[in-house]
C-alpha positions in Angstrom: 0.0 0.0 0.0 1.6 3.2 -1.2 0.7 6.1 1.1 2.0 9.6 1.3 2.6 11.3 4.7 2.9 14.9 5.9 5.2 15.7 8.7 4.1 17.7 11.7 6.6 20.3 10.8 4.9 20.8 7.5 1.5 21.3 9.2 2.5 23.3 12.2 2.3 22.7 15.9 -0.1 19.9 17.0 -3.5 21.0 18.0 -4.8 17.9 19.7 -1.8 15.6 20.2 0.1 14.6 23.3 -0.4 14.5 27.0 -2.9 16.4 29.2 -1.6 16.5 32.7 -3.7 17.5 35.7 -1.7 19.1 38.5 -0.5 16.6 41.1 -1.9 17.0 44.6 -1.1 13.5 46.0 1.4 10.7 45.6 -1.2 8.5 43.8 -1.5 10.2 40.4 -2.0 7.4 37.9 -1.2 7.7 34.2 -4.2 6.8 32.1 -3.6 5.7 28.5 -6.5 6.9 26.3 -7.4 6.7 22.6 -6.9 10.0 20.8 -10.6 10.3 20.0 -11.2 10.9 23.7 -9.0 14.0 23.9 -11.8 16.6 24.6 -14.3 14.3 26.3 -12.0 12.6 28.7 -10.2 15.9 29.6 -13.6 17.2 30.8 -14.3 14.0 32.6 -11.0 14.1 34.4 -11.6 17.7 35.4 -15.0 16.9 36.9 -13.4 13.9 38.7 -10.8 16.1 40.2 -13.3 18.6 41.4 -15.6 16.0 43.0 -12.9 13.7 44.5 -9.9 16.0 45.0 -7.9 13.3 43.2 -5.8 13.7 40.0 -5.1 11.6 36.9 -2.6 12.2 34.1 -4.1 11.6 30.6 -1.8 10.3 27.8 -3.5 10.4 24.4 -2.4 8.4 21.4 -3.3 5.4 19.2 -4.8 2.4 20.9 -2.4 0.1 19.0 0.6 1.9 20.1 -0.6 1.9 23.7 -1.2 -1.8 23.5 2.4 -2.4 22.6 3.6 -0.1 25.3 1.5 -1.9 27.9 2.9 -5.2 26.7 6.4 -3.9 27.3 5.6 -2.6 30.8 4.5 1.0 30.1 3.7 3.1 33.2 -0.1 3.0 32.8 -2.7 2.0 35.4 -5.7 2.3 33.2 -6.3 1.9 29.4 -9.3 3.3 27.4 -9.0 1.7 24.0 -10.9 2.6 20.9 -10.9 -1.1 20.0 -12.3 -3.5 22.6 -10.4 -6.4 21.1 -7.1 -4.9 22.4 -8.4 -5.0 25.9 -9.5 -8.6 25.5 -6.0 -9.4 24.2 -4.3 -7.8 27.1 -6.6 -9.6 29.5 -5.7 -12.9 27.8 -2.0 -12.1 28.6 -2.9 -11.5 32.3 -1.9 -7.8 32.0 -5.3 -6.5 33.2 -7.4 -6.9 36.3 -10.3 -8.3 34.2 -12.0 -8.0 30.8 -12.9 -4.4 31.6 -16.1 -2.6 30.6 -17.5 -1.2 27.4 -17.7 2.6 27.8 -18.8 3.9 24.4 -19.3 3.3 20.7 -17.8 5.9 18.5 -18.8 7.3 15.1 -16.9 8.6 12.1 -17.3 11.8 10.1 -16.0 13.1 6.9 -14.6 16.6 7.2 -13.3 19.4 5.0 -11.6 22.7 6.0 -13.2 26.0 5.0 -12.2 26.8 1.4 -11.8 23.2 0.4 -13.3 22.1 -3.0 -14.7 19.0 -1.3 -18.4 19.1 -0.8 -19.3 17.3 2.4 -22.0 14.6 2.7 -22.0 11.4 4.7 -22.4 9.1 1.8 -19.3 10.6 0.1 -20.9 11.6 -3.2 -19.0 14.8 -3.0 -15.7 13.0 -2.3 -16.3 10.8 -5.4 -17.0 13.9 -7.5 -13.9 15.7 -6.2 -11.7 12.7 -6.9 -13.0 12.4 -10.4 -12.3 16.1 -11.0 -8.8 15.8 -9.7 -9.5 18.2 -6.8 -8.3 15.9 -4.0 -4.5 16.0 -3.6 -4.4 15.0 0.1 -6.9 13.3 2.3 -6.3 12.5 5.9 -7.1 9.4 8.0 -5.5 7.8 11.1 -3.0 5.1 10.3 -5.0 1.9 9.8 -2.0 -0.2 11.0 -2.5 0.8 14.7 -5.4 3.2 15.0 -8.9 1.8 15.1 -10.5 4.9 13.7 -8.1 4.6 10.7 -9.1 1.0 10.1 -12.8 1.9 10.2 -12.1 4.9 7.8 -10.5 2.5 5.4 -13.5 0.2 5.7 -15.9 3.1 5.0 -13.9 4.2 1.9 -13.9 0.7 0.6 -17.6 0.4 1.1 -18.0 3.6 -0.9 -15.8 2.1 -3.7 -13.3 4.9 -3.2 -10.3 3.2 -1.6 -8.4 2.4 -4.9 -9.0 6.0 -6.1 -7.8 7.7 -2.9 -5.2 5.3 -1.5 -2.2 7.1 -3.1 -3.5 10.5 -1.9 -3.8 9.6 1.8 -2.0 11.4 4.6 -1.7 9.2 7.6 -2.0 10.6 11.1 -0.2 8.7 13.9 -3.5 8.7 15.7 -7.0 10.1 15.2 -6.2 13.5 16.7 -3.3 14.0 14.3 -5.5 12.9 11.4 -7.9 15.6 12.5 -5.1 18.1 12.6 -4.0 17.2 9.0 -7.6 17.2 7.7 -8.5 20.6 9.0 -5.2 22.5 8.8 -5.5 23.4 5.1 -2.7 21.0 4.1 -5.3 18.5 2.9 -8.7 18.9 1.2 -10.4 16.8 3.9 -10.4 13.6 5.9 -12.2 11.0 8.0 -12.0 11.5 11.7 -13.9 10.8 15.0 -17.2 12.5 15.5 -16.1 13.2 19.1 -13.3 15.6 17.9 -15.4 17.7 15.6 -17.9 18.4 18.4 -15.3 20.4 20.2 -15.9 24.1 19.3 -12.2 24.7 18.6 -12.3 22.0 15.9 -15.8 22.5 14.6 -15.1 26.1 13.6 -12.3 25.0 11.2 -14.6 23.3 8.7 -17.7 21.3 7.9 -18.5 17.7 8.6 -21.1 14.9 8.1 -21.7 11.6 9.8 -20.8 8.5 7.8 -23.4 5.7 8.0 -22.5 3.4 10.9 -23.3 0.3 8.8 -20.5 1.3 6.4 -17.8 0.0 8.8 -17.4 -2.4 11.8 -18.6 -0.9 15.1 -16.1 1.2 17.0 -16.7 -0.5 20.3 -14.5 1.2 22.9 -13.5 -0.7 26.1 -11.6 0.4 29.2 -9.7 -1.7 31.7 -7.6 -1.4 34.8 -4.1 -2.8 34.4 -2.4 -5.0 36.9 -1.1 -2.9 39.9 -3.7 -0.2 39.4 -3.9 2.0 42.6 -6.8 3.5 44.5 -7.1 6.6 42.3 -7.1 4.7 39.0 -9.9 2.4 40.4 -11.9 5.5 41.5 -11.5 7.0 38.0 -12.6 3.8 36.4 -15.7 3.8 38.5 -16.3 7.5 37.8 -16.3 6.8 34.0 -19.5 4.9 34.6 -21.1 7.7 36.7 -24.1 9.9 35.5 -21.8 12.9 35.2 -19.2 11.2 33.1 -21.8 9.6 30.9 -23.4 13.0 30.3 -20.1 14.4 29.1 -19.4 11.5 26.8 -22.9 11.7 25.4 -22.3 15.4 24.6 -19.3 14.4 22.5 -21.3 12.1 20.3 -20.6 8.8 21.9 -23.3 6.1 22.1 -23.2 4.7 25.6 -23.7 1.3 27.1 -27.4 0.8 27.9 -28.4 3.3 25.2 -27.5 1.2 22.1 -30.1 0.1 19.7 
């Protein structure tokens, strides 16, 4: 698969990537590994958790596949929120988790275009097909399908639309879903496919237009969390808080479908 890439330097400073760290107030400040699509939603949840419990967590955002490998190698995490539930099951099978964890959300994909792009946005990708036929798409961003669940689902959606062969050599791969969003909306690409949860943040939504891709066009983005072996009291409290009414309300506001609310 021949794929082009854009460097961060070519795009500019990262808007969504990296680690969000809450100020430490106690010795027990666990590092929580979280899929990049959770950047805005989980940051709000962590802030509410801190306010209500006076406990702190450190949030590290990245691709679920990369976190999986880091956890296998003894990475310093106490909790893992994956965008692909199979990765949690695989870690549990290797006795690296406390149990099989819990489903916390199902994600959705959107197709996006920055303001000024020739790409006309619609969820069924008719505009993308037309723009490709007219030679108007030079760069199109998705997360790397090799280790990012949202990238794999984006590939599935493009294949379903019959566009994968036409767009494959124009793809710009983000290291994770947040970087794909950065590429898609920075003006260096004509558009992309990224998590719905990211475009619902005002700082992202103002950069372009988007439309939901039909959920039946790709396998479900079932997202599962788990406590890792050796997780301390604060990590356990945050795990429980993720299932609270307050946390669920925040997740729902960022477009996630929640356990107990699935059709």
